[in-house]
C-alpha positions as CSV (number, residue, x, y, z in Angstrom):
1,X,26.4,49.6,20.7
2,X,28.6,46.7,21.7
3,X,31.1,48.1,24.3
4,X,33.5,45.5,23.4
5,X,33.6,46.8,20.0
6,X,34.5,50.3,21.5
7,X,37.2,48.8,23.7
8,X,39.2,47.0,21.1
9,X,39.2,49.9,18.6
10,X,37.6,47.6,15.8
11,X,34.6,48.3,13.6
12,X,32.5,45.6,11.6
13,X,32.1,45.9,8.0
14,X,29.8,44.0,5.5
15,X,31.7,42.1,2.9
16,X,30.3,41.6,-0.7
17,X,28.2,38.7,0.0
18,X,26.8,40.3,3.2
19,X,28.9,38.7,5.7
20,X,30.6,40.7,8.3
21,X,34.0,40.7,9.5
22,X,36.3,42.9,11.9
23,X,38.4,45.4,10.6
24,X,41.2,46.9,12.5
25,X,40.7,50.6,13.3
26,X,38.1,53.1,11.5
27,X,38.8,53.3,7.8
28,X,38.9,57.0,6.7
29,X,40.7,56.5,3.5
30,X,39.1,56.2,-0.1
31,X,40.1,55.0,-3.5
32,X,38.7,56.5,-6.8
33,X,38.8,54.1,-9.8
34,X,39.1,56.8,-12.6
35,X,39.1,56.6,-16.3
36,X,41.7,58.7,-17.7
37,X,40.2,58.5,-21.3
38,X,42.5,57.5,-24.6
39,X,45.1,59.9,-24.1
40,X,44.0,63.5,-24.7
41,X,43.6,65.1,-21.1
42,X,40.5,67.5,-22.3
43,X,38.4,64.4,-22.3
44,X,38.5,64.0,-18.4
45,X,35.2,64.2,-17.0
46,X,33.9,66.9,-14.4
47,X,34.0,64.4,-11.6
48,X,37.3,63.3,-12.6
49,X,38.7,66.7,-12.4
50,X,37.1,66.9,-8.6
51,X,38.4,63.7,-7.7
52,X,42.0,64.5,-8.7
53,X,42.0,67.8,-7.1
54,X,41.2,66.0,-3.8
55,X,43.7,63.2,-4.2
56,X,46.6,62.5,-1.6
57,X,48.3,59.7,-3.9
58,X,47.7,59.0,-7.8
59,X,48.7,55.3,-9.0
60,X,49.1,54.3,-12.7
61,X,51.3,53.7,-15.3
62,X,53.6,56.6,-16.2
63,X,51.8,57.8,-19.5
64,X,48.3,57.8,-17.6
65,X,49.8,59.9,-14.8
66,X,50.9,62.4,-17.5
67,X,47.3,62.7,-18.6
68,X,45.7,63.3,-15.1
69,X,48.4,64.9,-12.9
70,X,47.8,68.5,-14.3
71,X,44.6,68.6,-12.4
72,X,46.2,67.4,-9.0
73,X,47.6,69.4,-6.2
74,X,51.3,69.9,-6.6
75,X,52.3,67.9,-3.5
76,X,50.3,65.0,-4.5
77,X,52.2,61.6,-4.4
78,X,52.5,59.4,-7.3
79,X,53.1,55.4,-7.4
80,X,54.0,53.9,-10.9
81,X,53.6,50.1,-10.6
82,X,55.7,49.5,-13.9
83,X,58.6,51.1,-12.2
84,X,58.5,49.2,-9.2
85,X,61.8,46.4,-9.2
86,X,59.4,43.9,-7.9
87,X,57.1,44.1,-11.2
88,X,60.0,43.6,-13.3
89,X,60.3,39.8,-12.1
90,X,57.7,37.7,-14.4
91,X,56.8,35.7,-11.6
92,X,55.3,38.7,-9.8
93,X,51.5,39.3,-10.1
94,X,51.0,42.9,-11.3
95,X,47.4,43.0,-10.1
96,X,48.5,42.1,-6.6
97,X,51.3,44.6,-6.5
98,X,48.9,47.5,-7.5
99,X,46.3,46.6,-5.2
100,X,49.0,46.6,-2.5
101,X,50.0,50.1,-3.6
102,X,46.3,51.1,-3.8
103,X,45.1,49.5,-0.4
104,X,48.1,50.2,1.8
105,X,47.5,54.1,1.6
106,X,43.9,54.0,1.8
107,X,44.1,52.3,4.9
108,X,46.0,55.0,6.4
109,X,43.4,57.3,5.5
110,X,44.8,58.9,2.2
111,X,42.5,59.6,-0.7
112,X,43.9,57.4,-3.4
113,X,43.1,57.6,-7.2
114,X,43.8,54.7,-9.3
115,X,44.0,55.8,-13.0
116,X,43.6,53.8,-15.8
117,X,43.6,54.4,-19.6
118,X,40.0,54.5,-21.3
119,X,37.5,53.2,-18.9
120,X,37.9,51.5,-15.6
121,X,34.7,49.3,-16.0
122,X,36.7,47.7,-19.5
123,X,39.9,47.4,-17.5
124,X,40.2,43.6,-15.9
125,X,43.3,44.5,-13.6
126,X,41.0,47.4,-12.2
127,X,38.0,45.1,-11.8
128,X,40.1,42.6,-9.6
129,X,41.3,45.8,-7.5
130,X,37.8,46.9,-7.1
131,X,36.9,43.3,-5.7
132,X,39.9,43.6,-3.2
133,X,38.8,46.8,-2.0
134,X,35.3,45.3,-1.5
135,X,36.4,42.4,0.5
136,X,38.8,44.3,2.5
137,X,36.0,47.0,3.4
138,X,37.7,49.9,1.9
139,X,35.4,52.5,0.2
140,X,35.7,53.3,-3.2
141,X,33.8,54.8,-6.0
142,X,34.4,54.5,-10.1
143,X,34.6,57.5,-12.3
144,X,33.9,56.3,-15.8
145,X,36.2,57.4,-18.5
146,X,36.1,57.6,-22.6
147,X,36.8,54.3,-23.6
148,X,39.6,54.2,-26.1
149,X,37.7,51.9,-28.7
150,X,35.1,54.8,-28.9
151,X,37.3,57.9,-28.4
152,X,40.0,56.8,-30.8
153,X,37.6,56.6,-34.0
154,X,35.8,59.7,-33.1
155,X,39.1,61.5,-33.2
156,X,40.2,59.8,-36.5
157,X,37.0,61.1,-38.0
158,X,35.2,57.5,-38.3
159,X,31.7,57.5,-36.9
160,X,30.4,54.3,-35.6
161,X,26.9,54.5,-35.6
162,X,24.7,51.2,-36.7
163,X,25.8,47.6,-35.9
164,X,29.4,47.6,-34.2
165,X,31.5,44.9,-32.6
166,X,34.5,45.6,-30.6
167,X,37.2,42.9,-30.7
168,X,40.6,42.3,-29.0
169,X,42.6,41.2,-31.9
170,X,45.2,39.5,-29.8
171,X,42.5,37.2,-27.9
172,X,40.3,36.6,-31.0
173,X,40.2,33.0,-32.2
174,X,39.6,31.3,-35.4
175,X,36.2,31.0,-34.5
176,X,35.7,34.7,-34.1
177,X,37.1,35.8,-37.2
178,X,35.0,33.0,-39.2
179,X,31.7,34.3,-37.5
180,X,32.3,38.1,-37.9
181,X,34.3,37.6,-41.5
182,X,31.3,37.2,-43.6
183,X,29.4,40.3,-41.9
184,X,28.9,43.6,-43.0
185,X,29.2,44.7,-39.4
186,X,31.6,47.8,-38.4
187,X,34.2,46.3,-36.6
188,X,36.4,48.0,-34.0
189,X,39.9,46.0,-33.3
190,X,42.2,46.9,-30.4
191,X,45.5,45.4,-32.1
192,X,49.2,46.8,-32.4
193,X,50.7,48.4,-35.6
194,X,52.9,45.3,-35.9
195,X,50.1,42.8,-35.9
196,X,47.0,44.6,-37.7
197,X,47.9,43.4,-41.0
198,X,47.8,39.6,-39.8
199,X,44.4,40.3,-38.1
200,X,43.3,41.7,-41.7
201,X,44.4,38.6,-43.3
202,X,42.1,36.6,-40.8
203,X,39.1,38.6,-41.6
204,X,39.7,38.1,-45.5
205,X,40.2,34.3,-44.7
206,X,37.0,34.5,-42.6
207,X,34.9,35.8,-45.6
208,X,35.2,39.5,-45.4
209,X,35.6,41.4,-48.9
210,X,39.3,42.3,-49.4
211,X,38.2,45.6,-50.6
212,X,36.7,46.6,-47.3
213,X,37.9,49.9,-46.0
214,X,39.5,50.2,-42.9
215,X,41.6,52.8,-40.8
216,X,44.6,52.2,-38.3
217,X,45.3,54.7,-35.6
218,X,48.0,54.9,-33.4
219,X,48.4,57.5,-30.6
220,X,45.0,58.6,-30.6
221,X,43.3,61.7,-29.5
222,X,46.8,63.0,-28.9
223,X,48.8,65.3,-31.0
224,X,51.0,62.4,-31.9
225,X,48.0,60.8,-33.5
226,X,48.6,59.2,-37.1
227,X,46.0,57.4,-39.1
228,X,46.5,55.4,-42.2
229,X,43.4,54.6,-44.5
230,X,43.5,51.5,-46.9
231,X,41.7,48.5,-47.3
232,X,41.9,44.9,-45.6
233,X,44.1,43.8,-48.6
234,X,46.1,46.8,-48.8
235,X,46.9,47.6,-45.4
236,X,50.0,45.8,-45.2
237,X,51.7,47.5,-48.2
238,X,50.5,50.9,-46.9
239,X,52.4,50.5,-43.9
240,X,55.2,49.6,-45.6
241,X,55.3,52.3,-48.1
242,X,55.0,54.8,-45.5
243,X,58.1,53.1,-43.3
244,X,55.7,52.5,-40.4
245,X,57.6,49.2,-40.1
246,X,59.6,47.9,-38.4
247,X,59.7,50.2,-35.6
248,X,62.3,50.1,-32.9
249,X,59.8,51.1,-29.9
250,X,58.4,47.5,-29.8
251,X,54.6,46.8,-30.1
252,X,52.7,50.1,-31.1
253,X,49.3,50.0,-29.6
254,X,46.6,50.7,-32.3
255,X,42.7,51.1,-33.1
256,X,41.5,49.6,-36.4
257,X,38.0,50.3,-37.8
258,X,37.1,48.1,-40.4
259,X,33.8,48.8,-42.7
260,X,32.1,51.0,-44.7
261,X,32.3,53.5,-42.2
262,X,35.9,54.1,-42.4
263,X,35.6,55.4,-45.7
264,X,34.0,58.5,-44.3
265,X,37.3,59.5,-42.9
266,X,38.1,61.5,-46.0
267,X,35.1,64.0,-45.2
268,X,35.0,63.7,-41.6
269,X,38.6,64.0,-40.6
270,X,38.8,66.9,-38.2
271,X,41.4,66.6,-35.7
272,X,44.7,65.6,-37.8
273,X,43.5,68.3,-40.1
274,X,44.0,71.2,-37.7
275,X,46.1,73.9,-39.0
276,X,49.0,73.3,-36.6
277,X,48.5,69.6,-35.9
278,X,51.3,68.1,-33.9
279,X,53.6,71.5,-34.3
280,X,55.9,71.8,-31.4
281,X,55.7,75.7,-31.0
282,X,58.2,77.4,-28.7
283,X,56.7,80.3,-26.7
284,X,59.4,82.6,-25.4
285,X,57.4,83.4,-22.1
286,X,56.7,82.3,-18.6
287,X,53.9,79.7,-18.3
288,X,51.8,82.4,-16.4
289,X,52.3,85.2,-19.2
290,X,51.6,82.5,-22.0
291,X,48.6,80.7,-20.6
292,X,46.0,82.2,-23.0
293,X,48.1,82.2,-26.1
294,X,49.3,78.4,-25.4
295,X,45.7,77.6,-24.9
296,X,45.1,79.0,-28.5
297,X,47.6,77.1,-30.0
298,X,46.5,73.8,-28.6
299,X,43.1,74.6,-30.1
300,X,45.1,74.7,-33.6
301,X,46.7,71.3,-32.7
302,X,50.0,72.5,-31.7
303,X,51.9,71.4,-28.9
304,X,53.3,74.9,-27.1
305,X,56.6,74.7,-25.2
306,X,57.0,77.7,-22.8
307,X,60.5,78.8,-22.3
308,X,61.0,82.1,-20.2
309,X,63.6,84.5,-21.8
310,X,63.4,87.3,-18.9
311,X,63.3,87.0,-15.0
312,X,61.7,89.7,-13.1
313,X,63.3,91.0,-9.9
314,X,62.4,94.0,-7.6
315,X,63.9,97.4,-8.2
316,X,67.3,98.3,-6.8
317,X,65.9,101.2,-5.0
318,X,62.5,100.4,-3.6
319,X,61.8,103.9,-1.9
320,X,60.1,105.3,-5.2
321,X,57.9,102.4,-5.5
322,X,56.6,102.8,-1.8
323,X,56.3,106.7,-1.9
324,X,53.9,106.0,-5.2
325,X,51.6,103.4,-3.3
326,X,51.3,105.6,-0.3
327,X,50.3,108.3,-2.8
328,X,47.7,105.7,-4.6
329,X,46.2,105.6,-1.0
330,X,46.1,109.0,0.0
331,X,44.6,110.3,-3.2
332,X,47.4,111.7,-5.0
333,X,46.5,110.0,-8.5
334,X,43.4,110.5,-10.9
335,X,44.8,107.3,-13.0
336,X,47.0,104.5,-12.6
337,X,48.2,103.0,-16.0
338,X,49.6,99.1,-16.1
339,X,51.5,98.1,-19.1
340,X,52.1,94.5,-18.3
341,X,50.9,91.7,-16.2
342,X,54.2,92.2,-14.3
343,X,53.2,95.6,-13.2
344,X,50.0,94.4,-11.9
345,X,52.0,91.6,-9.9
346,X,54.4,94.1,-8.5
347,X,51.5,96.5,-7.7
348,X,49.8,93.7,-5.8
349,X,52.9,92.4,-4.0
350,X,53.5,95.9,-2.7
351,X,49.6,96.1,-1.4
352,X,50.0,92.8,0.2
353,X,53.1,93.9,2.1
354,X,51.2,96.8,3.5
355,X,48.0,94.9,4.2
356,X,45.9,96.5,1.3
357,X,43.7,94.7,-1.0
358,X,41.9,96.0,-4.1
359,X,39.5,98.4,-2.4
360,X,42.5,100.8,-2.1
361,X,41.7,101.5,-5.8
362,X,38.4,103.2,-4.9
363,X,37.8,106.4,-6.7
364,X,41.0,105.9,-9.0
365,X,40.7,105.3,-12.8
366,X,42.7,102.3,-13.8
367,X,44.1,101.6,-17.4
368,X,45.2,98.5,-19.0
369,X,47.5,98.2,-21.9
370,X,45.7,94.8,-23.1
371,X,43.6,92.0,-22.4
372,X,46.2,89.6,-20.5
373,X,46.8,92.5,-18.4
374,X,43.1,93.6,-17.8
375,X,42.7,89.9,-16.6
376,X,45.6,90.0,-14.3
377,X,43.8,93.2,-12.8
378,X,40.2,91.4,-12.7
379,X,42.1,88.5,-10.8
380,X,43.2,91.2,-8.1
381,X,39.5,92.3,-7.9
382,X,40.1,95.6,-10.1
383,X,37.8,96.1,-13.2
384,X,40.0,98.4,-15.4
385,X,38.1,101.4,-16.7
386,X,40.1,101.7,-20.0
387,X,41.5,98.9,-22.3
388,X,42.3,100.1,-25.8
389,X,39.6,99.8,-28.2
390,X,42.3,98.8,-31.1
391,X,45.9,98.0,-30.9
392,X,47.0,97.0,-27.7
393,X,49.9,98.7,-27.0
394,X,51.1,102.0,-25.5
395,X,50.3,103.7,-28.6
396,X,46.8,102.0,-28.8
397,X,46.3,103.2,-25.1
398,X,47.1,106.8,-25.9
399,X,44.3,106.8,-28.9
400,X,41.6,106.2,-26.3
401,X,43.2,108.1,-23.1
402,X,41.2,111.3,-22.6
403,X,43.1,114.7,-22.5
404,X,43.3,116.4,-18.8
405,X,40.3,118.7,-18.4
406,X,40.8,120.8,-15.1
407,X,37.0,121.2,-14.9
408,X,36.1,117.0,-14.9
409,X,39.4,116.0,-13.5
410,X,40.5,117.2,-9.7
411,X,43.7,115.7,-10.0
412,X,46.1,115.9,-12.9
413,X,48.4,113.2,-12.0
414,X,48.9,109.6,-13.3
415,X,50.9,106.7,-11.5
416,X,52.7,104.7,-14.1
417,X,54.4,101.4,-12.6
418,X,56.5,99.8,-15.2
419,X,59.8,98.0,-16.0
420,X,63.2,99.6,-15.9
421,X,63.6,99.0,-19.5
422,X,60.4,100.3,-20.9
423,X,60.3,103.1,-23.5
424,X,59.0,106.6,-23.0
425,X,56.1,106.5,-25.6
426,X,53.4,106.3,-22.9
427,X,54.9,109.1,-20.8
428,X,55.4,111.3,-23.6
429,X,52.0,110.9,-24.8
430,X,50.1,111.4,-21.6
431,X,52.4,114.5,-20.9
432,X,51.3,116.1,-24.4
433,X,47.6,115.4,-23.5
434,X,48.3,117.4,-20.2
435,X,48.7,114.9,-17.6
436,X,51.6,114.8,-14.8
437,X,53.0,111.4,-14.9
438,X,54.8,109.6,-12.0
439,X,57.0,107.2,-14.1
440,X,58.1,104.7,-11.6
441,X,60.3,101.6,-11.8
442,X,58.2,99.0,-10.4
443,X,60.3,95.7,-11.2
444,X,63.5,95.2,-13.4
445,X,63.9,92.6,-16.3
446,X,66.8,90.5,-16.4
447,X,67.8,87.8,-19.0
448,X,66.7,84.4,-17.6
449,X,68.6,81.5,-17.1
450,X,69.3,79.0,-19.9
451,X,66.6,76.4,-20.7
452,X,67.7,72.6,-20.1
453,X,70.2,71.2,-22.2
454,X,67.6,69.2,-24.5
455,X,65.5,72.3,-25.2
456,X,68.6,74.2,-26.3
457,X,69.6,71.4,-28.4
458,X,65.9,71.1,-29.9
459,X,66.2,75.1,-30.6
460,X,69.4,74.9,-32.5
461,X,68.9,71.1,-34.2
462,X,65.4,72.0,-35.6
463,X,63.6,70.0,-33.3
464,X,60.7,72.9,-32.8
465,X,58.4,73.7,-35.8
466,X,57.9,77.2,-35.1
467,X,58.8,80.0,-32.5
468,X,56.8,83.1,-31.7
469,X,58.6,86.2,-30.8
470,X,56.5,89.1,-29.1
471,X,59.1,91.7,-28.9
472,X,62.7,92.5,-29.8
473,X,63.8,91.4,-26.4
474,X,62.6,88.0,-26.6
475,X,64.5,87.9,-30.0
476,X,67.7,89.2,-28.4
477,X,67.2,87.3,-25.0
478,X,66.7,83.8,-26.5
479,X,69.2,83.8,-29.1
480,X,71.7,84.7,-26.0
481,X,70.6,81.7,-23.5
482,X,69.8,79.1,-25.7
483,X,71.2,79.9,-29.2
484,X,69.8,80.7,-32.8
485,X,66.8,78.8,-33.9
486,X,67.5,76.3,-36.9
487,X,66.8,77.6,-40.3
488,X,63.9,75.0,-41.0
489,X,62.0,76.5,-37.8
490,X,59.3,78.7,-38.8
491,X,59.9,82.4,-37.5
492,X,56.5,84.4,-36.3
493,X,57.1,87.9,-35.3
494,X,54.5,90.3,-33.9
495,X,55.6,93.4,-35.6
496,X,57.9,95.2,-37.8
497,X,60.5,96.2,-34.8
498,X,60.4,92.6,-33.7
499,X,61.1,91.2,-37.3
500,X,64.0,93.7,-37.8
501,X,65.5,92.5,-35.0
502,X,65.2,88.7,-35.8
503,X,66.8,89.4,-39.2
504,X,69.6,91.3,-37.7
505,X,70.2,87.9,-35.6
506,X,70.1,86.1,-39.2
507,X,67.0,84.8,-38.8
508,X,64.4,84.3,-41.7
509,X,60.9,85.8,-40.7
510,X,58.1,83.8,-42.1
511,X,55.1,85.1,-40.7
512,X,54.1,88.5,-39.3
513,X,51.0,89.2,-37.2
514,X,48.5,91.8,-38.8
515,X,48.3,93.3,-35.7
516,X,50.4,93.7,-32.7
517,X,48.7,91.2,-30.5
518,X,49.8,87.8,-29.3
519,X,46.3,86.4,-30.2
520,X,46.7,87.8,-33.6
521,X,50.2,86.2,-34.0
522,X,49.1,82.8,-33.2
523,X,46.1,83.1,-35.5
524,X,48.6,84.4,-38.3
525,X,50.8,81.3,-37.4
526,X,47.6,79.2,-37.9
527,X,47.1,80.5,-41.4
528,X,50.4,79.7,-42.3
529,X,50.0,76.3,-41.4
530,X,46.8,76.1,-43.4
531,X,48.1,77.5,-46.5
532,X,51.3,74.9,-46.2
533,X,49.2,72.2,-45.8
534,X,46.8,73.1,-48.8
535,X,50.0,73.7,-51.1
536,X,51.4,69.9,-50.0
537,X,48.2,68.6,-50.9
538,X,47.5,70.5,-54.0
539,X,51.1,69.3,-55.2
540,X,50.4,65.8,-54.1
541,X,53.2,65.8,-51.5
542,X,52.9,64.4,-48.0
543,X,52.1,66.8,-45.3
544,X,54.9,67.0,-43.1
545,X,55.9,69.7,-40.3
546,X,58.8,71.8,-40.6
547,X,60.8,69.7,-38.2
548,X,60.5,66.5,-40.5
549,X,62.2,68.4,-43.3
550,X,65.5,69.2,-41.5
551,X,68.6,67.1,-43.0
552,X,68.9,63.9,-41.0
553,X,65.4,64.1,-39.4
554,X,63.8,60.5,-39.2
555,X,60.4,59.9,-39.4
556,X,58.5,58.4,-36.7
557,X,55.1,56.6,-36.6
558,X,54.0,57.8,-33.4
559,X,55.6,61.3,-33.4
560,X,53.4,63.2,-35.9
């Protein structure tokens, strides 16, 4: 080792051509050039998710950060070149600005993720930034993403098998059009909604048949996706007829597929035909409570929006809960029954307060009212002994609950931690089965704070397509904190009691779950959406979302 190199705290690194040069200080930072794909966060690769979880700083345009930030830490930093004041100066080199944003933090030891749309290997700016990192001796890696020109046709239901050529319509010259015009090759064009008709005219002038089918897709792979099917000769009229142009938003990026493959969309469209595609569905629950329900709604193409209508607070007198938890540890109970995720959380917090963990449940039978509560117990490290085989409710739990047998049950007592407003159904049923019940208030439910003003306006103004009510209290609380949903909004209720409460508040109930479970409710809403779509298609009417039918609603090309 060269003592001089140690003395002046410099290291030597090889440049891209093999030359070496001094770099001040040891470089411990790292840059990941990451492909965010066309827009659907579900298309991120496993390696991308790993890199995002380890990132200290995310650099990218705002719409790209929206795709990737869900997999990053809550405290991750972000930098958006497009909102940097100096970028607004037309004389500023955007690539140089981004390179500075990326390299500066990396030199200080941060793990930087530079996220780009599509695939970074196809992004000229990303390539220049990679070269700058290489020349500066900053370690970097490339995480490929789904290219926009490949992902969007797949989501539009257009296969790209066979001979395919990719063209950027903005840079294609006359020679390009005359070269590809007479051929039958499938053409994938990166273009805009405003200029696609002109590009099609160039293709016709170059020799492509006017009746050649094509698709034009905007906001591809997102729930705002919209696709037009036409021919080279009719696309301009098609866009005009559907009032897609002119648009006030400025140029709208689009992917056009030209060729016979585009004609297969009629049979292969799978994304835009999902039962609730693009529907904004209001879920009156917290994000934690609504996780699995929201995932199910997304699988139907919906955009769930969680709005909590209740807040959970500790009981006014905690002594009863404290005595019950101590009794749990000392063997006072044969069973403990959890009727909600919040009950699990309340007991878990008490355990942590006393330095206990799931091992304290040893020798005690555990019951859960439904799948979500059971999952919360499993996350705590407890596998429930009893979950209703039928209806997921207090009544369903009682159907499967064994009667007390003094021969087989050494203890006759059940610990029931619950909310302050819970019904007495379960208590009465357990007593009837011969059990003694310690009915303990583990938490209080209070009305949540009102949601933001824009959410309240969307609720009252018809901005949501549907709302899922999972209990009578969610009806009362939502109306109380945000107002009554607009009459175009589809009202879906989990059962007759909830439906009755909705009707008492002047709401028209459109959907009723066949059984009282949130997943059955979501499925019932999906079935309603499917029936609505089929009825519109049979009548020859356009397929629209409920919110698009409210008075004064203006259809937008990129908000489907």
